[in-house]
C-alpha positions in Angstrom: -16.9 11.1 8.1 -13.4 11.6 9.5 -13.1 10.3 13.0 -11.5 12.1 15.9 -8.8 9.5 15.9 -7.8 10.0 12.3 -7.9 13.8 12.7 -5.6 13.5 15.7 -3.2 11.2 13.8 -3.0 13.6 10.9 -2.4 16.5 13.2 0.4 14.6 15.0 1.9 13.7 11.6 1.8 17.3 10.5 3.4 18.5 13.7 6.1 15.8 13.4 6.9 16.9 9.8 7.0 20.5 10.8 9.4 19.8 13.7 11.6 17.7 11.4 11.7 20.5 8.8 12.4 23.1 11.5 15.3 21.0 12.9 16.7 20.6 9.4 16.4 24.4 8.8 18.2 25.1 12.0 21.0 22.6 11.2 21.5 24.2 7.7 21.5 27.7 9.3 24.3 26.5 11.7 26.3 25.0 8.8 26.1 28.2 6.8 27.1 30.3 9.8 29.9 27.9 10.6 31.2 28.2 7.0 31.3 32.0 7.2 33.1 31.9 10.6 35.6 29.3 9.5 36.4 31.5 6.4 36.7 34.7 8.5 38.5 33.4 11.5 40.1 30.1 10.4 39.1 26.5 10.6 41.1 25.8 13.8 40.6 29.1 15.5 36.8 29.4 15.3 35.0 28.5 18.5 31.4 27.3 19.1 30.4 30.6 20.6 31.3 32.4 17.4 29.1 30.0 15.4 26.2 30.3 17.8 26.3 34.1 17.6 26.6 34.1 13.8 23.7 31.6 13.5 21.6 33.5 16.1 21.0 30.4 18.1 22.0 29.4 21.7 25.2 27.6 22.6 23.1 24.6 23.6 21.4 24.4 20.2 24.8 24.0 18.5 25.6 21.0 20.7 22.1 19.5 20.2 23.0 19.2 16.5 26.8 18.8 16.8 28.0 17.3 20.1 31.6 18.4 19.5 33.2 21.2 17.6 35.0 18.6 15.5 31.7 17.2 14.5 30.6 20.6 13.2 34.0 21.2 11.5 34.0 17.8 9.8 30.4 18.2 8.6 31.1 21.6 7.1 34.2 20.3 5.4 32.4 17.2 4.1 29.5 19.3 2.8 31.6 21.6 0.7 34.2 19.0 -0.1 31.5 16.9 -1.7 30.3 19.9 -3.7 33.9 20.5 -4.9 34.3 16.9 -6.1 31.0 16.8 -7.8 31.5 20.0 -9.7 35.0 19.1 -10.7 33.8 15.7 -12.0 31.1 17.5 -14.0 33.8 19.6 -15.7 36.2 16.9 -16.9 36.0 13.8 -19.0 38.3 11.2 -20.6 38.8 13.4 -23.7 40.3 16.4 -21.8 43.9 17.1 -22.1 46.1 18.1 -19.1 45.7 21.9 -19.5 41.9 21.6 -19.5 42.0 19.5 -16.4 44.2 22.1 -14.6 41.8 24.8 -15.7 38.9 22.8 -14.3 40.8 22.3 -11.1 41.4 26.1 -10.7 37.9 27.0 -11.7 36.4 24.9 -8.9 39.0 26.1 -6.4 38.1 29.7 -7.4 34.4 29.1 -6.7 35.3 28.1 -3.1 38.5 30.0 -2.8 38.2 31.5 0.8 37.1 28.2 2.2 39.6 26.2 0.2 42.4 28.5 1.3 41.5 28.0 4.9 41.4 24.3 4.4 44.8 24.2 2.9 46.3 26.6 5.5 44.9 24.7 8.5 45.3 21.1 7.3 48.1 20.2 9.8 45.9 21.3 12.7 42.7 19.6 11.6 41.3 16.3 12.9 42.0 13.2 10.7 38.5 13.0 9.4 38.6 16.6 8.2 42.1 16.1 6.7 40.8 13.0 4.8 38.3 15.3 2.9 41.1 17.2 1.4 43.0 14.0 0.6 39.8 12.7 -1.1 39.5 15.9 -3.2 43.2 15.5 -4.2 42.6 11.8 -5.1 39.8 12.7 -7.5 41.9 15.5 -9.2 44.9 13.2 -9.3 43.0 10.5 -11.1 42.2 12.9 -14.0 45.6 14.6 -13.8 47.4 11.3 -14.2 45.3 10.4 -17.2 45.9 13.7 -18.9 49.7 13.5 -18.2 49.9 10.0 -19.5 48.1 11.0 -22.7 50.6 13.8 -23.2 53.6 11.5 -22.6 52.1 8.9 -25.0 51.8 11.6 -27.7 55.4 12.7 -27.2 54.2 16.1 -26.0 55.2 15.9 -22.3 58.4 14.8 -20.6 58.1 11.3 -19.1 57.9 12.5 -15.5 56.9 10.4 -12.4 53.1 11.0 -12.1 53.0 11.4 -8.4 55.8 14.0 -8.4 54.3 15.9 -11.3 50.9 16.0 -9.5 52.5 17.0 -6.2 54.4 19.8 -7.9 51.2 21.2 -9.3 49.3 20.9 -6.0 52.1 22.5 -4.1 52.3 25.4 -6.5 48.6 26.1 -6.2 48.5 25.6 -2.4 51.4 27.9 -1.9 49.6 30.7 -3.7 46.3 30.0 -1.8 48.1 30.0 1.5 49.6 33.4 0.7 46.6 35.1 -0.9 47.3 38.3 1.1 50.7 38.6 -0.7 49.7 37.7 -4.2 46.2 39.1 -4.4 45.5 41.4 -1.5 41.7 41.7 -1.0 41.0 39.7 -4.2 41.1 36.3 -5.8 44.5 34.7 -6.3 43.0 32.2 -8.7 41.5 34.9 -10.8 44.7 37.1 -10.8 47.3 34.3 -11.0 45.6 31.3 -12.4 46.6 31.7 -16.1 50.2 32.4 -15.0 50.3 29.3 -12.9 48.9 27.1 -15.6 51.3 28.6 -18.3 54.3 28.1 -16.0 53.4 24.5 -15.2 52.7 23.5 -18.8 56.1 24.9 -19.9 57.6 22.7 -17.2 56.1 19.5 -18.4 56.3 20.0 -22.1 59.2 18.7 -24.1 
């Protein structure tokens, strides 16, 4: 027979699990709302009141989960930065040539384009921990880029360019178009409309 004590313990465990799940659901709801607000209003210009309203929670609830706005910003950027890195790594391998690596890079950026464009545009105004997420993404892409470039140089297909300058040229080209999406693709995706053109132009630059 189940004792009153064991029934009480099970009830308390169940309540604890439910509270934990509820807390996690609220946290995820806040992160999703924050992402939408950061995309709409900008990473640096969104305030906590905006996020609270979008998440349909109180101002205090936001701070119960994220004591400072920077904590929320960094968590959102980390969350989606990790997804970008994971998806990119799943698309590339050691056999890919440079063009395939560039296409994989644009494919992932395209999936997160509004967020990525805000990240690029606001980078100079973000806290260091948030800026480091973009640097981390760049480092992963750079690793594969350098391998693809070296492979092309070894096969006498590409010019023997300094790897860091070649990568920075590609990144700057893409980031310029992302930062000016309203000019190059008003109301649409700049990656979808200009991606092939950017890759074609860049490949002509590096080929012999």
